[in-house]
C-alpha positions in Angstrom: 80.2 102.3 124.0 81.6 102.3 127.5 80.6 100.8 130.8 81.3 101.1 134.5 84.1 98.8 135.7 81.7 97.6 138.5 79.5 95.9 135.9 80.8 94.7 132.5 78.2 94.8 129.8 77.9 91.5 127.9 78.5 93.3 124.7 81.8 94.6 125.9 82.8 91.0 126.9 82.0 89.8 123.4 83.8 92.7 121.6 86.9 92.3 123.8 86.9 88.6 123.1 87.1 89.3 119.4 90.3 91.3 120.1 92.0 88.2 121.4 93.7 85.6 119.2 91.2 83.0 118.1 92.8 80.3 120.3 92.1 82.4 123.4 88.6 83.6 122.8 86.7 80.6 124.2 88.8 80.5 127.4 88.2 84.2 128.0 84.4 84.0 127.5 84.3 80.9 129.7 86.1 82.7 132.5 83.6 85.6 132.3 80.4 83.4 132.3 79.7 83.8 136.0 78.9 87.4 135.5 80.5 88.2 138.9 82.4 91.5 138.7 85.4 90.3 140.6 85.7 87.1 138.4 85.4 89.1 135.2 87.9 91.7 136.5 90.4 88.9 137.2 89.8 87.4 133.7 90.3 90.8 132.0 93.6 91.3 133.8 94.8 87.8 133.0 94.1 88.0 129.3 94.8 91.7 128.6 97.4 93.0 131.1 100.3 91.9 128.8 99.5 92.4 125.1 101.8 91.0 122.4 101.5 92.4 118.9 103.5 92.4 115.7 101.9 95.6 114.4 100.9 93.8 111.3 97.8 92.4 109.7 95.1 91.0 112.0 97.3 91.7 115.0 97.2 95.4 114.3 93.5 95.4 113.7 92.8 93.6 117.0 94.9 96.2 118.8 93.1 99.0 117.1 89.7 97.5 118.1 90.9 97.0 121.6 92.0 100.6 121.9 88.4 101.6 121.3 87.3 99.7 124.5 88.6 102.0 127.3 87.4 99.8 130.2 89.3 96.9 128.8 92.4 98.4 127.3 93.0 100.4 130.6 94.1 97.0 132.0 96.9 96.8 129.4 100.1 97.4 131.4 102.7 95.8 129.1 102.8 96.0 125.3 105.2 93.5 123.7 106.2 94.3 120.1 107.6 91.3 118.3 107.0 89.3 115.1 106.5 85.5 114.8 110.1 84.6 113.8 110.5 82.3 116.8 107.8 80.0 115.3 110.2 79.4 112.4 113.3 78.6 114.4 114.2 74.9 114.8 115.5 75.9 118.2 111.8 76.1 119.2 109.7 74.0 116.8 110.0 70.7 114.9 108.4 72.2 111.8 107.5 75.7 110.6 103.9 76.9 110.3 102.3 78.0 107.1 103.7 81.3 106.1 100.3 82.9 105.7 99.3 82.0 109.3 101.8 84.3 110.9 103.0 87.9 110.9 106.7 88.3 109.9 108.4 91.7 109.8 109.8 92.6 106.4 113.6 92.4 106.3 116.3 93.1 103.8 119.0 90.6 102.7 121.1 91.4 105.8 118.2 90.6 108.1 117.5 94.2 109.0 113.9 94.9 110.0 112.1 97.7 108.2 111.8 100.3 110.9 109.0 102.0 109.0 106.4 99.4 109.6 103.0 100.8 108.8 101.7 99.6 112.2 104.2 101.9 114.0 102.2 105.0 113.0 99.0 103.4 114.1 100.4 102.6 117.5 101.9 106.1 117.9 98.4 107.5 117.2 96.9 105.3 119.9 99.5 106.4 122.4 99.2 110.1 121.4 95.4 109.9 121.9 96.1 108.1 125.2 93.8 105.3 124.2 96.7 103.1 125.4 98.6 104.0 128.6 101.0 101.2 129.3 103.6 101.2 132.0 106.0 99.0 129.9 106.8 98.7 126.3 109.0 95.8 125.1 110.4 95.6 121.6 112.0 92.4 120.7 114.1 91.4 117.6 114.4 87.7 117.2 117.2 86.7 114.8 117.5 83.1 113.8 121.1 81.9 113.4 122.5 81.1 110.0 122.9 77.5 110.9 119.3 77.2 111.9 118.0 78.9 108.8 119.5 76.1 106.8 117.2 73.6 108.5 114.1 75.3 107.1 115.6 76.8 104.0 112.4 77.8 102.4 111.1 79.9 105.2 113.5 82.3 106.9 116.8 82.0 105.1 117.2 85.8 105.4 117.4 86.0 109.2 121.0 86.7 110.3 122.5 87.1 113.7 124.1 90.5 114.1 121.2 92.7 113.1 120.9 94.2 116.5 120.4 97.9 115.9 116.9 97.7 114.3 115.2 97.0 117.7 116.4 100.4 119.0 115.5 102.2 115.8 112.1 100.6 115.9 111.7 101.7 119.5 112.7 105.2 118.6 110.0 105.3 115.8 107.4 104.2 118.3 108.1 106.6 121.1 109.4 109.7 119.3 107.0 112.6 119.5 104.4 110.7 121.5 104.9 112.6 124.8 105.6 109.3 126.6 107.5 109.8 129.9 110.3 107.2 130.0 111.6 106.3 133.5 113.9 103.4 132.5 115.6 102.1 129.4 117.1 98.6 129.2 118.6 97.2 126.0 119.7 93.6 126.6 120.4 90.3 125.0 117.8 87.7 126.0 118.6 84.0 126.4 116.1 81.6 125.0 116.1 78.1 126.5 116.0 75.1 124.1 112.4 74.1 123.6 111.4 70.4 124.2 109.5 70.8 120.9 112.8 71.7 119.1 113.6 70.1 115.7 116.8 68.9 117.4 114.9 66.2 119.3 113.5 64.6 116.1 115.3 61.4 115.0 118.0 62.2 112.4 120.2 59.9 110.3 123.1 62.2 110.9 124.1 64.7 113.6 123.2 68.3 112.9 124.2 71.2 115.1 121.8 74.1 115.6 122.4 77.3 117.5 120.5 79.4 119.9 119.0 82.6 118.5 120.3 86.2 119.0 117.4 87.9 120.7 117.7 91.6 121.5 115.0 93.3 123.7 114.5 96.9 124.5 112.4 97.5 127.6 111.0 101.0 128.3 109.4 101.7 131.6 106.9 104.5 131.5 105.1 106.9 133.8 101.5 106.9 132.5 100.5 109.6 135.1 102.8 112.1 133.4 101.9 111.1 129.8 101.1 114.0 127.6 103.0 116.6 129.8 105.9 116.7 127.3 108.7 116.1 129.9 110.4 113.6 127.6 113.5 112.1 129.2 113.5 114.4 132.2 112.2 111.7 134.6 114.6 108.9 133.3 116.4 107.4 136.2 118.0 104.2 134.7 119.6 103.5 131.4 121.4 100.2 130.7 122.2 99.7 127.1 124.3 97.2 125.2 125.9 97.6 121.8 123.7 98.4 118.8 122.0 101.4 120.3 120.6 104.0 117.9 122.7 107.2 118.5 119.4 109.1 119.0 118.8 107.5 122.4 122.3 108.6 123.6 121.7 112.1 122.4 118.3 112.3 124.2 119.7 110.9 127.4 122.8 113.1 127.5 120.9 116.2 126.7 117.7 115.8 128.8 118.1 113.1 131.5 118.7 115.5 134.4 117.4 112.9 136.9 119.4 110.0 135.7 120.9 108.0 138.6 122.3 104.9 136.8 124.0 104.8 133.4 125.5 101.6 132.0 126.8 101.5 128.4 128.4 98.5 126.7 130.1 99.3 123.4 128.1 102.0 121.6 130.4 103.0 118.8 128.6 106.3 118.6 129.3 107.5 122.1 131.8 110.1 121.2 129.5 111.8 118.7 126.3 111.4 120.7 127.4 112.6 124.1 126.8 116.3 124.6 129.4 118.5 126.4 128.6 118.8 129.2 126.0 116.1 129.9 122.7 117.0 131.6 123.3 114.6 134.4 123.1 116.1 137.9 122.0 113.1 140.0 124.1 110.3 138.5 125.2 107.8 141.2 126.3 104.8 139.2 128.3 104.9 136.0 129.4 101.8 134.1 131.3 101.9 130.8 132.4 98.7 129.0 134.2 97.8 125.7 134.6 101.3 124.4 137.2 103.4 122.6 136.7 106.8 124.0 138.6 110.0 125.0 139.2 110.7 128.7 137.5 114.0 128.1 134.3 112.3 127.2 134.2 110.4 130.4 135.0 113.6 132.3 132.1 115.3 130.4 129.7 112.6 131.5 130.3 113.2 135.2 130.9 116.9 135.0 127.6 117.9 136.6 127.3 115.0 139.1 130.8 114.8 140.6 129.5 115.1 144.1 126.7 112.6 143.5 128.7 109.8 141.9 129.2 106.8 144.2 130.2 103.9 141.9 132.2 103.8 138.7 133.1 100.8 136.6 135.5 101.1 133.6 135.9 97.7 131.9 137.8 97.1 128.7 138.1 100.8 127.9 140.7 102.0 125.4 141.5 105.7 125.8 142.1 107.5 122.4 143.4 110.8 121.1 146.5 110.7 123.4 144.4 110.3 126.5 146.1 108.5 129.4 144.8 106.5 132.3 147.1 108.3 134.6 145.5 111.6 133.8 141.9 110.2 133.8 142.3 108.4 137.2 143.9 111.4 138.7 141.0 113.7 137.7 138.4 111.2 138.9 140.1 110.9 142.2 140.3 114.7 142.6 136.8 115.4 141.5 134.6 112.5 142.7 135.2 112.9 146.4 132.2 110.9 147.4 133.0 107.7 145.6 132.4 104.5 147.6 133.5 101.9 145.0 135.3 101.5 141.7 136.4 98.9 139.2 139.1 99.4 136.6 139.4 96.3 134.5 141.6 95.6 131.4 142.4 99.3 130.6 144.2 100.2 127.4 145.5 103.2 125.6 145.5 103.9 121.8 148.8 102.8 120.3 150.5 103.1 116.9 152.2 99.8 117.3 149.2 97.7 118.2 145.7 97.6 116.8 144.3 96.5 120.1 146.1 99.3 122.0 148.7 99.4 124.7 147.9 97.4 127.8 147.9 99.4 131.0 149.3 97.7 134.1 149.4 98.9 137.7 152.6 97.2 138.9 153.7 98.3 142.3 150.2 99.2 143.5 150.2 96.7 146.4 148.1 96.8 149.5 151.0 98.2 151.4 150.8 101.4 149.3 147.6 102.2 151.2 146.8 103.0 154.8 146.4 99.8 156.8 142.6 100.3 157.3 142.2 100.4 153.5 144.1 97.3 152.5 141.3 94.8 153.0 139.0 96.8 150.8 141.3 96.8 147.8 141.6 93.8 145.5 144.3 93.7 142.8 144.0 90.7 140.5 147.4 89.6 139.0 147.4 87.1 136.2 149.8 85.5 133.7 153.2 83.8 133.8 156.1 85.4 135.6 157.6 86.7 132.4 154.3 88.3 131.3 152.7 89.2 134.6 149.5 91.4 134.2 148.2 93.6 137.0 145.2 95.2 135.3 142.2 94.3 137.3 141.6 96.6 140.3 138.6 96.6 142.6 137.9 98.8 145.6 134.8 99.1 147.9 135.1 101.6 150.7 134.7 105.2 151.8 138.0 106.4 150.5 137.6 105.4 146.8 138.6 108.8 145.6 141.9 108.7 147.4 142.7 105.2 146.3 142.0 106.2 142.6 144.5 109.1 143.1 147.0 106.6 144.3 146.3 104.2 141.5 146.8 106.9 138.9 150.5 107.1 139.9 151.1 103.5 139.0 149.3 103.4 135.6 151.9 102.6 133.0 
């Protein structure tokens, strides 16, 4: 049964109310009582524009029912995929709920979420059939700290901080082979403020320390208008990903993201194996790499097709491996990326047989007077440490001659 959006049938209101959590049904129906189209429209947007679901049990069934109401589910713009772990964290609550009143993802002894949740296939089917056409999908993995799990030992003792890759694997299982058109990918750590309802604020006979959770969130921005056209990652323009990324994402991005303009990677250990040679990037303007051990050749491969487009490059805590040198890398970047307008080189290292952390690279002698007078105010060289162990390994530049300054910097890398 469908209806015109200019006049909601009472039966649709009743059926859509049943898709909501029981605690929200009365409020929704009350907001729709006037029968005024604009009022009902506002209520539908308020209650349905962001839809949170665990893909389990009653949650999944309500999503399935909702997807059969096109005039209601068309208002769903954001789908949030998460379980109810936060309700068991003393960081948030003073006591846990009854286990059978919530939906908790199955996890192994290491806290790893089962990425093959049955509800994933149901959601994929809804997306493939375009019953759901969200603009954003968020997948969140909430990991309770070991210290906190001891507070409620009979509930979630198996949640461990550090299980950060499952959120990206779960995201892959949701979007793979669904013809979704992804325009932005953000993988980030989310801070959760201490709740005023926290167990910490209860009176205790002894002091007990609890910790904030490790919450990883993957946010996918989509283009519903292009959904079903099988363009995959071809319209991706932004990718910012922290450690724990499933290598599949890196492979798809490096092979297919021809329109990518911003790439930021923090610590994916699989970068060397996942990046294709050369990458598909032709429009990349901003590149940021942090906390990586990587060959200089891999960095050169990333920018091979966009040398004339690249405007900003940040290399932070990068250890070059396989006999790669910073002198060579910076020299090539300076020669090839002639339109650079800014760069940062922070805490560079090279692989070393004498140190597990690598050889520290310094840029001693690269003073402002090594540049033309008009460039000196644009260059910042941060020197730290005592006189006997002076470090000059943080260099920042913002200006039109970044490529020339990089070439100059290369001669001082030692």
